N, C-alpha and C positions, 0 to 999 in steps of 0.2 A: 503493499499500500504506500503510495506517495506519502512523505512526512510529511507534508508542510498540511495536509488535510488530514492527518490521523492524530488528532487529539483524542486522546483519554476521557471519560466520563467520570468527573469527579463524585464525591461522594457527600458532598452537603446539600442540606435541604432547605428550601425555603422557609423563616420562620413566621409565625401569625404576624409579630409585629410589623415584620417587614412587609408583608401584605396589608396592613393596615396602613401602613405609610405610603403605600401607592393610592389606596383609596382617598386619602387628605390631598392630593393634589388635583384631584377632579375639580376643586374650587376657584382653579385659577381662569383667568377671564377669557383670553383667546387662544384658539387650537394651536397657534405655534407656539404660545407659551407654555401651555400643557405639555407639547411635545418635546421643548427645550429643557422643561424641568424633567421629566421621565428619561431623556437623552443623559442628563446630569447624574440623576439616580445612577443611570446602567452604568458609565464610568465609576461612579463610586463603588457600585458592586464589583465589578472587574477588578477595582484595585484592592477590593477588600478580599477576592479571590472566591467571589459568590455568584458562579454562573447562571444558577438558578434564580436567581433573584435579578440578577443582569438581564436575562430573557424577559422575565415578566416587565420588567420597565420598557424594554426597546419594543415590545409588542405594542405596549401603550402608545409609546412615542409615534411608531408607524402610522396606528390607528386615528391619530389626531392628524400626523400632517403623512399623507401617502406619496408625497410628490421630492421628498428629501431622497437622494440617492445615500447618501451618508449615513442615515439611519438603517437604511434597507441593508448597507455593506455591516454596519456594526451588528445589526440582527444575524446577519449569515455567520459573521464571525462567531457570536456565542453559540449558534446552532451547530456548529461546528464542534467547538469547546465541548458541547455536550454529547456529540456523538450521532446527532440528528440529519445526516447528511441529505436526505430529502428535503429537510425543511432549509436547510442551508443552501442547497442549490436554487429552492426557490425563491429565497431570499436574494441572494447575488442576481438571480436573472432579471428580479425587478431591478435592483440598482442599477444593472446596465443597461435596460431599458430607457432607465432616465438619465442615464451619463453611459455614451458607448465609448468613452475614451480613457476609462480607470483601466489601467494594466493590473491594478492587485487585484479588480473584480474578474475581469476576464482569464486572468492565469487560476483563481480560484475555481471558476466554473470549469476550466479546461481539466483541472484536478480531478475535481467531482465527478467529470464525465467518464474520466479513466476508470475510476473506482467502480461507477456503475457500468462499465462495457460499452458506453458509446463512444465508439473511436472517431467516429466521422465529425462527431459535438467536439472532442478533445481536440481533433486536429485542427479545427474550425477556430476555436477560441484561441490555441495555442498560437497559432498561426496571427493572430489578429495581435496578441501581444509580441510578437517579434518585428509587427509592422511600426509599433510604437516604441519598443525597445529593442533595436536589433541585436545588441551586446546581451541581451538577460540571459544567462543560463539555465532558467527554469523552464522556458518554455523546450528548451531544446531535451530537458530529460522526461517532461511530458511525452512529447512525441517519441522519445526512445520506449517509455513506456506502453504506447498504442504499439509500437513495432513489436515490442516483447507480447503482447497478447495476441497478437498477429502471427505470432512465431517467427518473426523475419529478426532472427538474432543477430546477423551481420549489421543489419540497419541499427538494431538496438545497441549493439557496442560502438558503434560509430558515434552516435550520439551521445553515449556515455563518456567516450574518450575527449570528445569535444568540449563536453564541461569540463573535465578533470585534467585539460591541459593547462587551463586558466583557475581552476578552484581544486585544488590537489585533496583538500578534505570535505570537499561537497559529498554530503551523505546520501542523499538520493541518488545521484550519479553513482556512487560506490555501489550501493544495492544493485542499483541497474545494471553495472555490470558484471556483477555478480550473478546475476538471475540469467545474463545474457549468455555468460559461460557456460552456466549450468544448462541452459536449453542447447548448447553444441556438444552437452555430453563430459564437459570438463570439468568434474566433479573437484578434482584438487585444486587447482587453481581459484574456483569461484569460493572455496572453503577458506583458502589462505587469506585471498583478500579480504574477506569479512572477518576473518581472525585477528589479522593486521591491522586493520580498522578500529575493531574493537578494543584492540590492546591501545591504541592511544586514544579513545574517545569510548571510556568505558561505562558512561552515562547516556549512552546512543540507544533509546530503548527500540527505534526502527530497525537499526543495524543489528543488534542482538535478537529481533524478533525473526530477520531474514537468516540471522545464521542457524538458529534453532531449526527454522521451516526446514531450510536446505539441507542441515545436517540430516534431519528426520528422514529426508526425501531419499539420502544415499545411504541411508542405513547406518549412519553413523550415530547409535542411542547415546553413547557417553558423550558426545559433542553437543547432541541437542539438550540432555539434560544440562549440562554445563551452561549454555546459553540461557536456557529458560529460569535458571537457579538465579543467575546473575539478573535478568531481567525481572525477576519475582521481587529481588530486592528494592527495584527503582518503584514497583507497583505492587505491595504488598497485597492489595485491596482487590486486585483484579482477579474476579472469581473464575471469568474463561481462560486465563492463563493458569490459574490454581489447577484446573481441571486437567490441563492438556500437561503441565507439568506431572501430576498423580497419573497420567496416562502414560508419559514415557518412564517414571518409576516403576510402574507395573510391568512395562514390556522389559525393562532390565531383572526384572525378578526382585526388585525392592519392593514388596506386597504392605510390609509395615509401615514402612515411611509414607508410601501413597495412602494407605487405608487413614493415617491418622492426619492427614493433611483433609481428607473427606470429610471423616465423620463428625468433624465441629462442625461444618456448615451445613450438612444434614440435622444436626440436632438443634442448631439455633433457628433455622429457616431462611438462612441468610445466605442462598443458593445461586441467587441471580438468575431465576428460572431454569436451572442448569441440572436440576435434581435426577429428572429421568437419565440425564448422560452420568451422572455419579453413579446411578443405581444398575447401569448399561455395565458399567467397568466392575461394580461388585458382582453383578452377575457372572461376568465372564473371570475374574481373577480372584475373586476371595473364596475360602473354603465356604461350603455351602451351609453346612451348620451355623457357622459365626454370620456370614451375613442375614440368615434368616432370623436368627436369635437378634440381631442389631434393627432388624427393619420391624420386628414383631414390637419391639421396645418404642420406635419411634412413632409408628403409625397411629397409634390413638391420639396422642398430642397434636397430630398435623393438621394443617387447614384442610380442608373439603378437599381443594384441589391436590392439593399433595397426597392425601389419600387415596386418589384415584392412582396417582404413580405409583405408590407403596403395592397398591392392589394390584397393578398391571405387574410391577416386581414379582411379586408372589405366583401369580399365575405362570409367570416365564419360570419361574424356580420350581413349577412342578407342584404349586400349592392353590391350585383352583379354587377350594371351597373356601380356603381362608380370602382368598382376593373376593369371592362373591360376599364373604360376611361382611368385609369390611365397605363393601358398595352399597350393598342392597340397603341400610338403613339411610342413605342419604338420597334415593332417587325411586320414583314411582310412576307409574302410568298418571294421565295422560302425557305425552310426547310434547315438548315446548323446547323453543331454541336453548334454555338454558341447561335442560336435562337429556338431550338427544346423545350425546358423546357419552356422557356416565352411563346411559341405560345400555347402548352399544357395548359397554365394557363389560357391564354385568352380564348380557348375553353372550360374550365371548368367553366369561369364566363359565356361565352354566353348560355351553356347549362342549368346552373341555373337561367338564366331567360326565359328558354322554348324553345330556338333557336336551338333545336337539330339538324335542318339539317345544320347550318351554324357550330356547336359545331364538328359534326362528320367527315364534310369534313378537316376540320382542324386536328383533332386528325387522321385521315386516311393518310393523307399527313406527318403528325410528325411520326406515326409508319410504315410508308412505306419507311421513312428513317431511324430509327432506331426502329426495332422492338423491343428492350428491352426498352424504353424510360418508366420508373416509372410514373412519372408526366401522361402521356399519356394514359397510361394502367389503371392507377386507375381512372381518368377521363371517358374513354370509358367504362369502366366497370361499374361505377356508371349511365353512360347515359344509357346503356344497361338495369340496373337493374331498373331504373325508369322508363323505359319506357315498360317494362315488355320482354325484349328478353333474356331469360335465358339461351340460349345455347349460343348464342353469348358470354355473360357475363361468363359463365363456361371457355369457350376459354382463354380470357382474365385473368379472375381471378387464373387459373392453372398456368398462366406463372408469375404472380404477386408471386404466393407463392413459385413457384420455385426460381425466384430473391431474395424474403426477406421471409425467412422461419421460422424468428423469430418476423415477425410483426403480431400482433393480428388482427388488422385492415382487412389484406389481408385475413387472414384466414376466417374473419365472411364475406367477400366479396363472397369467393369461398363458404362458405355452403350456403348463402343467394342465389348465383347464382344456386347451386345445386337443392335447394328448389324451386326456379322459374320453373326449368327444368323438373321437377316432378321425382328427384332421391332423395327422402328424407333419404334412408340409407346412400347415400354418403354426405348429408350433415350432418347427426348426425355423422357420423365417420371425417369427419372434424374439426367439434368441439371437439371431444373426441382427435385427434390426437395433435390438437393445446395446447389443456390442457396439454397434456403428454410433449409434445416436449419443448412446450417453457417456462412453469413451471410460478413460480412465483406469482401464482393466479389472472393472468391477469382477471379484471372485465368483461371486453368484451365478451368473451369467454364463462365465466362460465354463464353470464346473457344470451346471444344467446342460449347457450344448455338448460339452464332452460325453455325459451320461446319456442324451439324449443318442448321440453318435453310435456308443459302444452298445447299447441295447439294438440299434437299428442296424449291426453287424457293419459299421463302416469304421473299422479302427484303422484304417490308410488314411483318413483325413485328419486323425488326431495331432500329427505330426505339425499339419498347417495350422491348427488351432491354436496350439503352443505357440508357434513362431509368431502368430497374431495377438499372442498374450503378452510375451515379452515384448514387443515392439509398441504396444498401447502403456505397458508398464514405464517405459523409457520416455514416452512423450507425457504421460502423468508427472512424472518426476520433475520435466522442462517447465510445466506450467508455472505462472508466477502466482 
């Protein structure tokens, strides 16, 4: 991610007193005066490292004076600081509508367009910056990241070298060069470049993040652990980083250290919405008895939403009855927007215990209310597959793939449904289309295709599939 717009979400919250202060300003006479006073409050809040208050103030300012480009630029800046890239882009876009000649706004739009995958917009904004500031290295880096996203590694490397020729310590250009080298398959030069840079810039979180990411992609788990641990020292409250670090520890076999990192966040409920990711790590790496004992202790005190996640863990751990007991008191018919997903989860628990009629009744009710409910569609597809109803499974699985085209699990469901329905060619087509469209050398799709070919007696095609798997794995490592 381009460092200029990769600000991390602060942990502070708006106080009641601060909100009250905002309300007092509404007594000012003119709209311009009111806007100016809120803008001053924005400056004060930013100086006090309180971006939440700053955002509220600037939102008030633009509400009173919509035609001031500086206010919109400041709103974009604070949205960026809070990690709201969509809000930041919209604010900068309005600032640019009011003033087409501000290179800082254009550069922010270019960087945000890169992050959003909008290469053409990123190029357009970056070239506008170059027209205003021909010697500015920032748009060169942006264009390099566009080239990287388009897998033009030579072009990306050239852009990086251009910037580094005049700014040897440029973090973004160094990261760009390392990722371009990685894209060319030059793992050690890429990692060495980042290691050397981090040695001289130990507090550069973006460089550490890139070093950890590339180390992991090339299988250097100790290097990934080192980079993540150093980044965690800079951002100790970053829940996502803590979960990724725990994942690396688990992969290295350091189970107790990983466990001790995750459990306190689960106990406190301060898991940043990543409880399901933590539970997935528990399910995969923790001794079953210990994980079950801890979930059983945590679930009763959890919020209703987290109870659903704990119930799903119990189901996946083979304790469907316990999962049902956790969910059942919280939901009941009729179906509403609020309880549709929990009811589908309850039905899934019933189906896993062989109570297919009860489960199907609930699933049919949920899908009659919301025919696109993903949880219910998956549960009903699995029920149909388990009970040999191939044609019904095909219908639901097709809707799943249409809604979630990048879900490998759902592609496998559809392929299994076609096989069960006696349509082997469509099953094979589903595997191959998924491999081509999703990419990333997904192991589920490749394993499914291999099994399909073996059962069809086409073992002579396995070598070609393995070659494709290796090629996609190499390509996935190169993606930034």
